[in-house]
C-alpha positions, 0 to 999 in steps of 0.5 A: 528496058523491060523487066524479065523473069530470070535469075541472072538477068533483070531487064532487057531491051533491043533497038531494032534500028540500031541492032543494039541489045541491052541487058541489066544483070541482077547480081551486079546491076550493071548494064551491058550493051551488045552491038550488031545483034541480029533480031533473030538472036534477040527473039530467041533470048526472049522465047527461051525457056531459060534466059540465062542458059541461052544468054550465057554461052551465046552472047558472051562469046559472040559479042563484045561487052 
């Protein structure tokens, strides 16, 4: 998992073959796994001005934790 600069997220990773996204949260240290994530959504997160602002409304509603 790669470390990122964010006030909400600590590390992110994406498995292209499995379309699986993993995120470690700063506050809790917990790792959440999101399945069936399109590459475009992960790319949008990586290039967002604010990782937390992009992540919160989209991933929490669309994907099971």
